[in-house]
Predicted model as a PDB file, atoms N, CA, C, CB and O in Angstrom, pLDDT in the B-factor column:
MODEL        1                                                                  
ATOM      1  N   MET A   1     136.897 101.980 -58.372  1.00 93.00           N  
ATOM      2  CA  MET A   1     138.312 102.236 -58.203  1.00 93.00           C  
ATOM      3  C   MET A   1     139.149 101.056 -58.708  1.00 93.00           C  
ATOM      4  CB  MET A   1     138.623 102.521 -56.735  1.00 93.00           C  
ATOM      5  O   MET A   1     140.194 101.246 -59.330  1.00 93.00           O  
ATOM      6  N   PHE A   2     138.678  99.845 -58.435  1.00 94.00           N  
ATOM      7  CA  PHE A   2     139.395  98.646 -58.870  1.00 94.00           C  
ATOM      8  C   PHE A   2     139.559  98.630 -60.391  1.00 94.00           C  
ATOM      9  CB  PHE A   2     138.654  97.379 -58.403  1.00 94.00           C  
ATOM     10  O   PHE A   2     140.635  98.319 -60.902  1.00 94.00           O  
ATOM     11  N   TRP A   3     138.495  98.965 -61.102  1.00 95.00           N  
ATOM     12  CA  TRP A   3     138.520  98.896 -62.560  1.00 95.00           C  
ATOM     13  C   TRP A   3     139.444  99.948 -63.158  1.00 95.00           C  
ATOM     14  CB  TRP A   3     137.116  99.065 -63.117  1.00 95.00           C  
ATOM     15  O   TRP A   3     140.073  99.709 -64.189  1.00 95.00           O  
ATOM     16  N   ILE A   4     139.529 101.100 -62.523  1.00 95.00           N  
ATOM     17  CA  ILE A   4     140.449 102.143 -63.000  1.00 95.00           C  
ATOM     18  C   ILE A   4     141.890 101.668 -62.849  1.00 95.00           C  
ATOM     19  CB  ILE A   4     140.233 103.473 -62.222  1.00 95.00           C  
ATOM     20  O   ILE A   4     142.701 101.822 -63.762  1.00 95.00           O  
ATOM     21  N   VAL A   5     142.202 101.090 -61.694  1.00 95.00           N  
ATOM     22  CA  VAL A   5     143.558 100.579 -61.459  1.00 95.00           C  
ATOM     23  C   VAL A   5     143.860  99.425 -62.412  1.00 95.00           C  
ATOM     24  CB  VAL A   5     143.724 100.118 -59.988  1.00 95.00           C  
ATOM     25  O   VAL A   5     144.983  99.302 -62.900  1.00 95.00           O  
ATOM     26  N   LEU A   6     142.872  98.585 -62.677  1.00 96.00           N  
ATOM     27  CA  LEU A   6     143.076  97.459 -63.598  1.00 96.00           C  
ATOM     28  C   LEU A   6     143.374  97.942 -65.010  1.00 96.00           C  
ATOM     29  CB  LEU A   6     141.845  96.551 -63.611  1.00 96.00           C  
ATOM     30  O   LEU A   6     144.268  97.416 -65.673  1.00 96.00           O  
ATOM     31  N   VAL A   7     142.635  98.934 -65.469  1.00 97.00           N  
ATOM     32  CA  VAL A   7     142.871  99.486 -66.817  1.00 97.00           C  
ATOM     33  C   VAL A   7     144.255 100.127 -66.881  1.00 97.00           C  
ATOM     34  CB  VAL A   7     141.775 100.532 -67.191  1.00 97.00           C  
ATOM     35  O   VAL A   7     144.974  99.939 -67.862  1.00 97.00           O  
ATOM     36  N   LEU A   8     144.641 100.883 -65.845  1.00 97.00           N  
ATOM     37  CA  LEU A   8     145.985 101.474 -65.802  1.00 97.00           C  
ATOM     38  C   LEU A   8     147.062 100.393 -65.806  1.00 97.00           C  
ATOM     39  CB  LEU A   8     146.141 102.363 -64.559  1.00 97.00           C  
ATOM     40  O   LEU A   8     148.097 100.541 -66.456  1.00 97.00           O  
ATOM     41  N   PHE A   9     146.813  99.313 -65.080  1.00 97.00           N  
ATOM     42  CA  PHE A   9     147.762  98.207 -65.005  1.00 97.00           C  
ATOM     43  C   PHE A   9     147.959  97.561 -66.379  1.00 97.00           C  
ATOM     44  CB  PHE A   9     147.281  97.159 -63.988  1.00 97.00           C  
ATOM     45  O   PHE A   9     149.086  97.264 -66.774  1.00 97.00           O  
ATOM     46  N   ILE A  10     146.871  97.347 -67.096  1.00 97.00           N  
ATOM     47  CA  ILE A  10     146.952  96.718 -68.421  1.00 97.00           C  
ATOM     48  C   ILE A  10     147.655  97.632 -69.412  1.00 97.00           C  
ATOM     49  CB  ILE A  10     145.551  96.363 -68.938  1.00 97.00           C  
ATOM     50  O   ILE A  10     148.490  97.177 -70.194  1.00 97.00           O  
ATOM     51  N   LEU A  11     147.319  98.924 -69.385  1.00 98.00           N  
ATOM     52  CA  LEU A  11     147.972  99.881 -70.285  1.00 98.00           C  
ATOM     53  C   LEU A  11     149.466  99.995 -69.982  1.00 98.00           C  
ATOM     54  CB  LEU A  11     147.306 101.262 -70.171  1.00 98.00           C  
ATOM     55  O   LEU A  11     150.292 100.022 -70.894  1.00 98.00           O  
ATOM     56  N   LEU A  12     149.802 100.061 -68.704  1.00 97.00           N  
ATOM     57  CA  LEU A  12     151.203 100.156 -68.318  1.00 97.00           C  
ATOM     58  C   LEU A  12     151.968  98.890 -68.689  1.00 97.00           C  
ATOM     59  CB  LEU A  12     151.321 100.420 -66.821  1.00 97.00           C  
ATOM     60  O   LEU A  12     153.145  98.960 -69.044  1.00 97.00           O  
ATOM     61  N   SER A  13     151.315  97.738 -68.611  1.00 97.00           N  
ATOM     62  CA  SER A  13     151.962  96.482 -69.007  1.00 97.00           C  
ATOM     63  C   SER A  13     152.343  96.512 -70.481  1.00 97.00           C  
ATOM     64  CB  SER A  13     151.037  95.284 -68.726  1.00 97.00           C  
ATOM     65  O   SER A  13     153.453  96.125 -70.846  1.00 97.00           O  
ATOM     66  N   ALA A  14     151.430  96.967 -71.324  1.00 97.00           N  
ATOM     67  CA  ALA A  14     151.702  97.039 -72.760  1.00 97.00           C  
ATOM     68  C   ALA A  14     152.804  98.064 -73.051  1.00 97.00           C  
ATOM     69  CB  ALA A  14     150.415  97.401 -73.535  1.00 97.00           C  
ATOM     70  O   ALA A  14     153.686  97.810 -73.871  1.00 97.00           O  
ATOM     71  N   LEU A  15     152.753  99.214 -72.385  1.00 96.00           N  
ATOM     72  CA  LEU A  15     153.781 100.234 -72.588  1.00 96.00           C  
ATOM     73  C   LEU A  15     155.148  99.763 -72.105  1.00 96.00           C  
ATOM     74  CB  LEU A  15     153.394 101.519 -71.871  1.00 96.00           C  
ATOM     75  O   LEU A  15     156.169 100.065 -72.722  1.00 96.00           O  
ATOM     76  N   LEU A  16     155.163  99.031 -71.010  1.00 96.00           N  
ATOM     77  CA  LEU A  16     156.422  98.529 -70.470  1.00 96.00           C  
ATOM     78  C   LEU A  16     157.073  97.531 -71.432  1.00 96.00           C  
ATOM     79  CB  LEU A  16     156.190  97.871 -69.101  1.00 96.00           C  
ATOM     80  O   LEU A  16     158.288  97.559 -71.627  1.00 96.00           O  
ATOM     81  N   VAL A  17     156.280  96.667 -72.022  1.00 95.00           N  
ATOM     82  CA  VAL A  17     156.813  95.723 -73.018  1.00 95.00           C  
ATOM     83  C   VAL A  17     157.386  96.494 -74.201  1.00 95.00           C  
ATOM     84  CB  VAL A  17     155.707  94.735 -73.499  1.00 95.00           C  
ATOM     85  O   VAL A  17     158.463  96.160 -74.697  1.00 95.00           O  
ATOM     86  N   PHE A  18     156.678  97.519 -74.654  1.00 94.00           N  
ATOM     87  CA  PHE A  18     157.133  98.328 -75.789  1.00 94.00           C  
ATOM     88  C   PHE A  18     158.454  99.033 -75.473  1.00 94.00           C  
ATOM     89  CB  PHE A  18     156.062  99.363 -76.168  1.00 94.00           C  
ATOM     90  O   PHE A  18     159.368  99.030 -76.298  1.00 94.00           O  
ATOM     91  N   VAL A  19     158.559  99.633 -74.296  1.00 92.00           N  
ATOM     92  CA  VAL A  19     159.782 100.354 -73.919  1.00 92.00           C  
ATOM     93  C   VAL A  19     160.956  99.387 -73.768  1.00 92.00           C  
ATOM     94  CB  VAL A  19     159.566 101.134 -72.605  1.00 92.00           C  
ATOM     95  O   VAL A  19     162.080  99.713 -74.151  1.00 92.00           O  
ATOM     96  N   ILE A  20     160.705  98.216 -73.220  1.00 91.00           N  
ATOM     97  CA  ILE A  20     161.775  97.222 -73.078  1.00 91.00           C  
ATOM     98  C   ILE A  20     162.272  96.774 -74.454  1.00 91.00           C  
ATOM     99  CB  ILE A  20     161.281  96.000 -72.262  1.00 91.00           C  
ATOM    100  O   ILE A  20     163.474  96.601 -74.654  1.00 91.00           O  
ATOM    101  N   LEU A  21     161.357  96.587 -75.394  1.00 91.00           N  
ATOM    102  CA  LEU A  21     161.763  96.152 -76.731  1.00 91.00           C  
ATOM    103  C   LEU A  21     162.480  97.246 -77.512  1.00 91.00           C  
ATOM    104  CB  LEU A  21     160.555  95.685 -77.508  1.00 91.00           C  
ATOM    105  O   LEU A  21     163.213  96.943 -78.453  1.00 91.00           O  
ATOM    106  N   LEU A  22     162.287  98.503 -77.147  1.00 89.00           N  
ATOM    107  CA  LEU A  22     162.987  99.610 -77.809  1.00 89.00           C  
ATOM    108  C   LEU A  22     164.468  99.663 -77.444  1.00 89.00           C  
ATOM    109  CB  LEU A  22     162.327 100.930 -77.450  1.00 89.00           C  
ATOM    110  O   LEU A  22     165.280 100.181 -78.211  1.00 89.00           O  
ATOM    111  N   GLN A  23     164.814  99.140 -76.299  1.00 86.00           N  
ATOM    112  CA  GLN A  23     166.188  99.245 -75.818  1.00 86.00           C  
ATOM    113  C   GLN A  23     167.117  98.327 -76.589  1.00 86.00           C  
ATOM    114  CB  GLN A  23     166.255  98.923 -74.337  1.00 86.00           C  
ATOM    115  O   GLN A  23     166.742  97.233 -77.009  1.00 86.00           O  
ATOM    116  N   GLU A  24     168.353  98.809 -76.764  1.00 80.00           N  
ATOM    117  CA  GLU A  24     169.363  97.968 -77.392  1.00 80.00           C  
ATOM    118  C   GLU A  24     170.019  97.116 -76.313  1.00 80.00           C  
ATOM    119  CB  GLU A  24     170.423  98.825 -78.153  1.00 80.00           C  
ATOM    120  O   GLU A  24     170.227  97.581 -75.193  1.00 80.00           O  
ATOM    121  N   PRO A  25     170.343  95.873 -76.646  1.00 78.00           N  
ATOM    122  CA  PRO A  25     170.971  95.004 -75.639  1.00 78.00           C  
ATOM    123  C   PRO A  25     172.362  95.509 -75.268  1.00 78.00           C  
ATOM    124  CB  PRO A  25     171.060  93.557 -76.155  1.00 78.00           C  
ATOM    125  O   PRO A  25     173.091  96.016 -76.120  1.00 78.00           O  
ATOM    126  N   LYS A  26     172.726  95.368 -73.994  1.00 71.00           N  
ATOM    127  CA  LYS A  26     174.039  95.790 -73.514  1.00 71.00           C  
ATOM    128  C   LYS A  26     175.107  94.730 -73.767  1.00 71.00           C  
ATOM    129  CB  LYS A  26     173.973  96.111 -72.030  1.00 71.00           C  
ATOM    130  O   LYS A  26     176.293  95.050 -73.838  1.00 71.00           O  
ATOM    131  N   GLN A  27     174.700  93.491 -73.900  1.00 66.00           N  
ATOM    132  CA  GLN A  27     175.659  92.405 -74.031  1.00 66.00           C  
ATOM    133  C   GLN A  27     175.158  91.396 -75.058  1.00 66.00           C  
ATOM    134  CB  GLN A  27     175.902  91.720 -72.669  1.00 66.00           C  
ATOM    135  O   GLN A  27     174.103  91.582 -75.664  1.00 66.00           O  
ATOM    136  N   SER A  28     175.915  90.345 -75.241  1.00 58.00           N  
ATOM    137  CA  SER A  28     175.602  89.360 -76.266  1.00 58.00           C  
ATOM    138  C   SER A  28     174.712  88.237 -75.785  1.00 58.00           C  
ATOM    139  CB  SER A  28     176.854  88.789 -76.802  1.00 58.00           C  
ATOM    140  O   SER A  28     174.669  87.177 -76.411  1.00 58.00           O  
ATOM    141  N   GLY A  29     174.011  88.437 -74.708  1.00 57.00           N  
ATOM    142  CA  GLY A  29     173.077  87.430 -74.248  1.00 57.00           C  
ATOM    143  C   GLY A  29     173.580  86.656 -73.048  1.00 57.00           C  
ATOM    144  O   GLY A  29     174.505  87.084 -72.358  1.00 57.00           O  
ATOM    145  N   LEU A  30     172.966  85.521 -72.810  1.00 58.00           N  
ATOM    146  CA  LEU A  30     173.231  84.726 -71.629  1.00 58.00           C  
ATOM    147  C   LEU A  30     174.639  84.138 -71.631  1.00 58.00           C  
ATOM    148  CB  LEU A  30     172.215  83.623 -71.518  1.00 58.00           C  
ATOM    149  O   LEU A  30     175.247  83.992 -70.570  1.00 58.00           O  
ATOM    150  N   GLY A  31     175.160  83.803 -72.796  1.00 57.00           N  
ATOM    151  CA  GLY A  31     176.490  83.205 -72.870  1.00 57.00           C  
ATOM    152  C   GLY A  31     177.565  84.112 -72.322  1.00 57.00           C  
ATOM    153  O   GLY A  31     178.462  83.649 -71.618  1.00 57.00           O  
ATOM    154  N   GLU A  32     177.496  85.384 -72.625  1.00 57.00           N  
ATOM    155  CA  GLU A  32     178.487  86.326 -72.117  1.00 57.00           C  
ATOM    156  C   GLU A  32     178.326  86.527 -70.610  1.00 57.00           C  
ATOM    157  CB  GLU A  32     178.369  87.671 -72.848  1.00 57.00           C  
ATOM    158  O   GLU A  32     179.311  86.699 -69.893  1.00 57.00           O  
ATOM    159  N   GLY A  33     177.094  86.504 -70.140  1.00 56.00           N  
ATOM    160  CA  GLY A  33     176.844  86.685 -68.721  1.00 56.00           C  
ATOM    161  C   GLY A  33     177.340  85.524 -67.886  1.00 56.00           C  
ATOM    162  O   GLY A  33     177.584  85.684 -66.690  1.00 56.00           O  
ATOM    163  N   LEU A  34     177.496  84.347 -68.499  1.00 63.00           N  
ATOM    164  CA  LEU A  34     177.947  83.166 -67.765  1.00 63.00           C  
ATOM    165  C   LEU A  34     179.441  82.905 -67.922  1.00 63.00           C  
ATOM    166  CB  LEU A  34     177.176  81.955 -68.224  1.00 63.00           C  
ATOM    167  O   LEU A  34     179.935  81.839 -67.555  1.00 63.00           O  
ATOM    168  N   GLY A  35     180.161  83.890 -68.473  1.00 60.00           N  
ATOM    169  CA  GLY A  35     181.612  83.740 -68.502  1.00 60.00           C  
ATOM    170  C   GLY A  35     182.218  83.683 -69.882  1.00 60.00           C  
ATOM    171  O   GLY A  35     183.444  83.711 -69.998  1.00 60.00           O  
ATOM    172  N   GLY A  36     181.438  83.607 -70.920  1.00 57.00           N  
ATOM    173  CA  GLY A  36     182.015  83.572 -72.248  1.00 57.00           C  
ATOM    174  C   GLY A  36     182.318  84.963 -72.767  1.00 57.00           C  
ATOM    175  O   GLY A  36     181.548  85.888 -72.507  1.00 57.00           O  
ATOM    176  N   ALA A  37     183.410  85.145 -73.492  1.00 54.00           N  
ATOM    177  CA  ALA A  37     183.786  86.391 -74.172  1.00 54.00           C  
ATOM    178  C   ALA A  37     183.882  87.582 -73.231  1.00 54.00           C  
ATOM    179  CB  ALA A  37     182.793  86.699 -75.259  1.00 54.00           C  
ATOM    180  O   ALA A  37     183.476  88.680 -73.613  1.00 54.00           O  
ATOM    181  N   GLY A  38     184.389  87.419 -72.047  1.00 50.00           N  
ATOM    182  CA  GLY A  38     184.537  88.403 -70.973  1.00 50.00           C  
ATOM    183  C   GLY A  38     184.352  89.871 -71.287  1.00 50.00           C  
ATOM    184  O   GLY A  38     185.339  90.577 -71.492  1.00 50.00           O  
ATOM    185  N   GLY A  39     183.144  90.346 -71.332  1.00 53.00           N  
ATOM    186  CA  GLY A  39     182.880  91.765 -71.520  1.00 53.00           C  
ATOM    187  C   GLY A  39     182.786  92.469 -70.186  1.00 53.00           C  
ATOM    188  O   GLY A  39     182.459  91.857 -69.168  1.00 53.00           O  
ATOM    189  N   GLY A  40     183.079  93.775 -70.197  1.00 52.00           N  
ATOM    190  CA  GLY A  40     183.008  94.548 -68.956  1.00 52.00           C  
ATOM    191  C   GLY A  40     181.590  95.008 -68.678  1.00 52.00           C  
ATOM    192  O   GLY A  40     180.825  95.285 -69.602  1.00 52.00           O  
ATOM    193  N   PHE A  41     181.248  95.087 -67.419  1.00 53.00           N  
ATOM    194  CA  PHE A  41     179.923  95.568 -67.033  1.00 53.00           C  
ATOM    195  C   PHE A  41     180.036  97.039 -66.707  1.00 53.00           C  
ATOM    196  CB  PHE A  41     179.349  94.770 -65.822  1.00 53.00           C  
ATOM    197  O   PHE A  41     180.862  97.434 -65.885  1.00 53.00           O  
ATOM    198  N   ASP A  42     179.217  97.852 -67.343  1.00 54.00           N  
ATOM    199  CA  ASP A  42     179.255  99.295 -67.121  1.00 54.00           C  
ATOM    200  C   ASP A  42     177.878  99.790 -66.691  1.00 54.00           C  
ATOM    201  CB  ASP A  42     179.723 100.034 -68.398  1.00 54.00           C  
ATOM    202  O   ASP A  42     177.207 100.518 -67.422  1.00 54.00           O  
ATOM    203  N   PHE A  43     177.475  99.387 -65.502  1.00 56.00           N  
ATOM    204  CA  PHE A  43     176.160  99.768 -65.002  1.00 56.00           C  
ATOM    205  C   PHE A  43     176.114 101.263 -64.751  1.00 56.00           C  
ATOM    206  CB  PHE A  43     175.817  98.996 -63.718  1.00 56.00           C  
ATOM    207  O   PHE A  43     177.018 101.836 -64.143  1.00 56.00           O  
ATOM    208  N   GLY A  44     175.040 101.886 -65.232  1.00 54.00           N  
ATOM    209  CA  GLY A  44     174.814 103.288 -64.944  1.00 54.00           C  
ATOM    210  C   GLY A  44     175.594 104.256 -65.801  1.00 54.00           C  
ATOM    211  O   GLY A  44     175.549 105.457 -65.536  1.00 54.00           O  
ATOM    212  N   SER A  45     176.307 103.801 -66.813  1.00 59.00           N  
ATOM    213  CA  SER A  45     177.122 104.708 -67.611  1.00 59.00           C  
ATOM    214  C   SER A  45     176.465 105.081 -68.933  1.00 59.00           C  
ATOM    215  CB  SER A  45     178.466 104.087 -67.873  1.00 59.00           C  
ATOM    216  O   SER A  45     177.119 105.657 -69.804  1.00 59.00           O  
ATOM    217  N   ARG A  46     175.205 104.768 -69.096  1.00 62.00           N  
ATOM    218  CA  ARG A  46     174.535 105.096 -70.346  1.00 62.00           C  
ATOM    219  C   ARG A  46     173.993 106.512 -70.268  1.00 62.00           C  
ATOM    220  CB  ARG A  46     173.401 104.093 -70.649  1.00 62.00           C  
ATOM    221  O   ARG A  46     173.408 106.906 -69.260  1.00 62.00           O  
ATOM    222  N   GLY A  47     174.187 107.264 -71.319  1.00 68.00           N  
ATOM    223  CA  GLY A  47     173.675 108.622 -71.356  1.00 68.00           C  
ATOM    224  C   GLY A  47     172.750 108.803 -72.544  1.00 68.00           C  
ATOM    225  O   GLY A  47     172.568 107.876 -73.332  1.00 68.00           O  
ATOM    226  N   GLY A  48     172.179 109.955 -72.680  1.00 74.00           N  
ATOM    227  CA  GLY A  48     171.326 110.264 -73.819  1.00 74.00           C  
ATOM    228  C   GLY A  48     170.027 109.496 -73.803  1.00 74.00           C  
ATOM    229  O   GLY A  48     169.421 109.284 -72.752  1.00 74.00           O  
ATOM    230  N   VAL A  49     169.607 109.082 -74.986  1.00 71.00           N  
ATOM    231  CA  VAL A  49     168.331 108.384 -75.132  1.00 71.00           C  
ATOM    232  C   VAL A  49     168.364 107.023 -74.444  1.00 71.00           C  
ATOM    233  CB  VAL A  49     167.984 108.214 -76.611  1.00 71.00           C  
ATOM    234  O   VAL A  49     167.376 106.617 -73.832  1.00 71.00           O  
ATOM    235  N   ALA A  50     169.491 106.312 -74.537  1.00 72.00           N  
ATOM    236  CA  ALA A  50     169.589 104.990 -73.907  1.00 72.00           C  
ATOM    237  C   ALA A  50     169.435 105.097 -72.393  1.00 72.00           C  
ATOM    238  CB  ALA A  50     170.933 104.325 -74.256  1.00 72.00           C  
ATOM    239  O   ALA A  50     168.757 104.273 -71.779  1.00 72.00           O  
ATOM    240  N   GLY A  51     170.056 106.101 -71.790  1.00 81.00           N  
ATOM    241  CA  GLY A  51     169.931 106.294 -70.348  1.00 81.00           C  
ATOM    242  C   GLY A  51     168.514 106.681 -69.961  1.00 81.00           C  
ATOM    243  O   GLY A  51     168.006 106.258 -68.923  1.00 81.00           O  
ATOM    244  N   GLY A  52     167.877 107.496 -70.808  1.00 84.00           N  
ATOM    245  CA  GLY A  52     166.494 107.882 -70.544  1.00 84.00           C  
ATOM    246  C   GLY A  52     165.539 106.708 -70.624  1.00 84.00           C  
ATOM    247  O   GLY A  52     164.619 106.600 -69.813  1.00 84.00           O  
ATOM    248  N   LEU A  53     165.747 105.824 -71.596  1.00 88.00           N  
ATOM    249  CA  LEU A  53     164.898 104.632 -71.710  1.00 88.00           C  
ATOM    250  C   LEU A  53     165.115 103.697 -70.533  1.00 88.00           C  
ATOM    251  CB  LEU A  53     165.178 103.892 -73.025  1.00 88.00           C  
ATOM    252  O   LEU A  53     164.173 103.075 -70.042  1.00 88.00           O  
ATOM    253  N   GLN A  54     166.355 103.599 -70.083  1.00 89.00           N  
ATOM    254  CA  GLN A  54     166.643 102.729 -68.933  1.00 89.00           C  
ATOM    255  C   GLN A  54     165.959 103.286 -67.687  1.00 89.00           C  
ATOM    256  CB  GLN A  54     168.182 102.602 -68.700  1.00 89.00           C  
ATOM    257  O   GLN A  54     165.345 102.537 -66.926  1.00 89.00           O  
ATOM    258  N   ARG A  55     166.064 104.604 -67.477  1.00 92.00           N  
ATOM    259  CA  ARG A  55     165.412 105.238 -66.327  1.00 92.00           C  
ATOM    260  C   ARG A  55     163.905 105.088 -66.407  1.00 92.00           C  
ATOM    261  CB  ARG A  55     165.787 106.720 -66.242  1.00 92.00           C  
ATOM    262  O   ARG A  55     163.250 104.774 -65.413  1.00 92.00           O  
ATOM    263  N   LEU A  56     163.349 105.316 -67.607  1.00 92.00           N  
ATOM    264  CA  LEU A  56     161.904 105.179 -67.810  1.00 92.00           C  
ATOM    265  C   LEU A  56     161.443 103.752 -67.511  1.00 92.00           C  
ATOM    266  CB  LEU A  56     161.525 105.568 -69.251  1.00 92.00           C  
ATOM    267  O   LEU A  56     160.387 103.551 -66.913  1.00 92.00           O  
ATOM    268  N   THR A  57     162.232 102.770 -67.926  1.00 93.00           N  
ATOM    269  CA  THR A  57     161.895 101.372 -67.672  1.00 93.00           C  
ATOM    270  C   THR A  57     161.865 101.079 -66.175  1.00 93.00           C  
ATOM    271  CB  THR A  57     162.896 100.447 -68.369  1.00 93.00           C  
ATOM    272  O   THR A  57     160.984 100.364 -65.696  1.00 93.00           O  
ATOM    273  N   ILE A  58     162.817 101.627 -65.446  1.00 94.00           N  
ATOM    274  CA  ILE A  58     162.855 101.406 -63.995  1.00 94.00           C  
ATOM    275  C   ILE A  58     161.634 102.039 -63.338  1.00 94.00           C  
ATOM    276  CB  ILE A  58     164.156 101.986 -63.383  1.00 94.00           C  
ATOM    277  O   ILE A  58     160.980 101.403 -62.512  1.00 94.00           O  
ATOM    278  N   TYR A  59     161.318 103.286 -63.696  1.00 96.00           N  
ATOM    279  CA  TYR A  59     160.157 103.964 -63.109  1.00 96.00           C  
ATOM    280  C   TYR A  59     158.857 103.237 -63.452  1.00 96.00           C  
ATOM    281  CB  TYR A  59     160.088 105.419 -63.595  1.00 96.00           C  
ATOM    282  O   TYR A  59     157.981 103.081 -62.602  1.00 96.00           O  
ATOM    283  N   MET A  60     158.741 102.798 -64.697  1.00 96.00           N  
ATOM    284  CA  MET A  60     157.532 102.086 -65.104  1.00 96.00           C  
ATOM    285  C   MET A  60     157.428 100.740 -64.396  1.00 96.00           C  
ATOM    286  CB  MET A  60     157.513 101.886 -66.623  1.00 96.00           C  
ATOM    287  O   MET A  60     156.329 100.320 -64.034  1.00 96.00           O  
ATOM    288  N   GLY A  61     158.553 100.058 -64.193  1.00 96.00           N  
ATOM    289  CA  GLY A  61     158.545  98.782 -63.492  1.00 96.00           C  
ATOM    290  C   GLY A  61     158.122  98.929 -62.037  1.00 96.00           C  
ATOM    291  O   GLY A  61     157.364  98.108 -61.520  1.00 96.00           O  
ATOM    292  N   VAL A  62     158.611  99.972 -61.382  1.00 97.00           N  
ATOM    293  CA  VAL A  62     158.219 100.214 -59.991  1.00 97.00           C  
ATOM    294  C   VAL A  62     156.734 100.561 -59.922  1.00 97.00           C  
ATOM    295  CB  VAL A  62     159.071 101.353 -59.368  1.00 97.00           C  
ATOM    296  O   VAL A  62     156.020 100.072 -59.046  1.00 97.00           O  
ATOM    297  N   THR A  63     156.267 101.407 -60.848  1.00 97.00           N  
ATOM    298  CA  THR A  63     154.846 101.764 -60.890  1.00 97.00           C  
ATOM    299  C   THR A  63     153.989 100.534 -61.152  1.00 97.00           C  
ATOM    300  CB  THR A  63     154.587 102.828 -61.970  1.00 97.00           C  
ATOM    301  O   THR A  63     152.922 100.380 -60.557  1.00 97.00           O  
ATOM    302  N   TRP A  64     154.448  99.663 -62.037  1.00 97.00           N  
ATOM    303  CA  TRP A  64     153.731  98.422 -62.335  1.00 97.00           C  
ATOM    304  C   TRP A  64     153.592  97.564 -61.088  1.00 97.00           C  
ATOM    305  CB  TRP A  64     154.450  97.637 -63.436  1.00 97.00           C  
ATOM    306  O   TRP A  64     152.528  97.000 -60.829  1.00 97.00           O  
ATOM    307  N   GLY A  65     154.673  97.467 -60.315  1.00 97.00           N  
ATOM    308  CA  GLY A  65     154.634  96.686 -59.080  1.00 97.00           C  
ATOM    309  C   GLY A  65     153.671  97.270 -58.056  1.00 97.00           C  
ATOM    310  O   GLY A  65     152.948  96.532 -57.387  1.00 97.00           O  
ATOM    311  N   VAL A  66     153.660  98.597 -57.932  1.00 97.00           N  
ATOM    312  CA  VAL A  66     152.737  99.252 -57.006  1.00 97.00           C  
ATOM    313  C   VAL A  66     151.294  99.009 -57.437  1.00 97.00           C  
ATOM    314  CB  VAL A  66     153.026 100.767 -56.928  1.00 97.00           C  
ATOM    315  O   VAL A  66     150.434  98.728 -56.602  1.00 97.00           O  
ATOM    316  N   LEU A  67     151.026  99.116 -58.737  1.00 97.00           N  
ATOM    317  CA  LEU A  67     149.673  98.852 -59.228  1.00 97.00           C  
ATOM    318  C   LEU A  67     149.266  97.395 -58.989  1.00 97.00           C  
ATOM    319  CB  LEU A  67     149.578  99.185 -60.724  1.00 97.00           C  
ATOM    320  O   LEU A  67     148.109  97.117 -58.674  1.00 97.00           O  
ATOM    321  N   ALA A  68     150.213  96.467 -59.137  1.00 97.00           N  
ATOM    322  CA  ALA A  68     149.918  95.056 -58.872  1.00 97.00           C  
ATOM    323  C   ALA A  68     149.530  94.850 -57.408  1.00 97.00           C  
ATOM    324  CB  ALA A  68     151.132  94.173 -59.230  1.00 97.00           C  
ATOM    325  O   ALA A  68     148.610  94.090 -57.106  1.00 97.00           O  
ATOM    326  N   LEU A  69     150.233  95.526 -56.504  1.00 97.00           N  
ATOM    327  CA  LEU A  69     149.880  95.433 -55.086  1.00 97.00           C  
ATOM    328  C   LEU A  69     148.524  96.074 -54.815  1.00 97.00           C  
ATOM    329  CB  LEU A  69     150.958  96.098 -54.220  1.00 97.00           C  
ATOM    330  O   LEU A  69     147.726  95.540 -54.044  1.00 97.00           O  
ATOM    331  N   LEU A  70     148.260  97.212 -55.444  1.00 96.00           N  
ATOM    332  CA  LEU A  70     146.969  97.879 -55.262  1.00 96.00           C  
ATOM    333  C   LEU A  70     145.810  97.000 -55.737  1.00 96.00           C  
ATOM    334  CB  LEU A  70     146.954  99.214 -56.012  1.00 96.00           C  
ATOM    335  O   LEU A  70     144.736  97.002 -55.135  1.00 96.00           O  
ATOM    336  N   LEU A  71     146.031  96.257 -56.814  1.00 96.00           N  
ATOM    337  CA  LEU A  71     144.982  95.371 -57.311  1.00 96.00           C  
ATOM    338  C   LEU A  71     144.618  94.291 -56.289  1.00 96.00           C  
ATOM    339  CB  LEU A  71     145.423  94.722 -58.620  1.00 96.00           C  
ATOM    340  O   LEU A  71     143.488  93.803 -56.270  1.00 96.00           O  
ATOM    341  N   GLN A  72     145.574  93.924 -55.449  1.00 96.00           N  
ATOM    342  CA  GLN A  72     145.299  92.925 -54.427  1.00 96.00           C  
ATOM    343  C   GLN A  72     144.644  93.529 -53.181  1.00 96.00           C  
ATOM    344  CB  GLN A  72     146.581  92.221 -54.041  1.00 96.00           C  
ATOM    345  O   GLN A  72     143.919  92.852 -52.452  1.00 96.00           O  
ATOM    346  N   ILE A  73     144.913  94.803 -52.957  1.00 95.00           N  
ATOM    347  CA  ILE A  73     144.405  95.466 -51.751  1.00 95.00           C  
ATOM    348  C   ILE A  73     142.996  96.036 -51.951  1.00 95.00           C  
ATOM    349  CB  ILE A  73     145.356  96.585 -51.333  1.00 95.00           C  
ATOM    350  O   ILE A  73     142.143  95.915 -51.072  1.00 95.00           O  
ATOM    351  N   ILE A  74     142.759  96.653 -53.104  1.00 93.00           N  
ATOM    352  CA  ILE A  74     141.479  97.333 -53.350  1.00 93.00           C  
ATOM    353  C   ILE A  74     140.376  96.298 -53.532  1.00 93.00           C  
ATOM    354  CB  ILE A  74     141.568  98.256 -54.602  1.00 93.00           C  
ATOM    355  O   ILE A  74     140.515  95.368 -54.326  1.00 93.00           O  
ATOM    356  N   PRO A  75     139.277  96.462 -52.791  1.00 91.00           N  
ATOM    357  CA  PRO A  75     138.155  95.520 -52.961  1.00 91.00           C  
ATOM    358  C   PRO A  75     137.425  95.769 -54.289  1.00 91.00           C  
ATOM    359  CB  PRO A  75     137.158  95.646 -51.775  1.00 91.00           C  
ATOM    360  O   PRO A  75     137.366  96.892 -54.790  1.00 91.00           O  
ATOM    361  N   ARG A  76     136.884  94.705 -54.824  1.00 87.00           N  
ATOM    362  CA  ARG A  76     136.151  94.834 -56.089  1.00 87.00           C  
ATOM    363  C   ARG A  76     134.789  95.344 -55.762  1.00 87.00           C  
ATOM    364  CB  ARG A  76     136.071  93.488 -56.867  1.00 87.00           C  
ATOM    365  O   ARG A  76     133.971  95.539 -56.661  1.00 87.00           O  
TER     366      ARG A  76                                                      
ENDMDL                                                                          
END                                                                             
């Protein structure tokens, strides 16, 4: 059981990196977030493919966290 969860964890890690890299950035980086070039924050207003990728990223991140906890609980 441990090895199955480990393989799923590794595959999900690679897929999560891929999905994160597919997304377009919402802002101009750290400088804007710290007060430069005052852009508005529009959390949750993305629709279409961008909204789907954001939702998928959240679901995959939560699943990744659950698998990480399972790896600590399941005996080898």
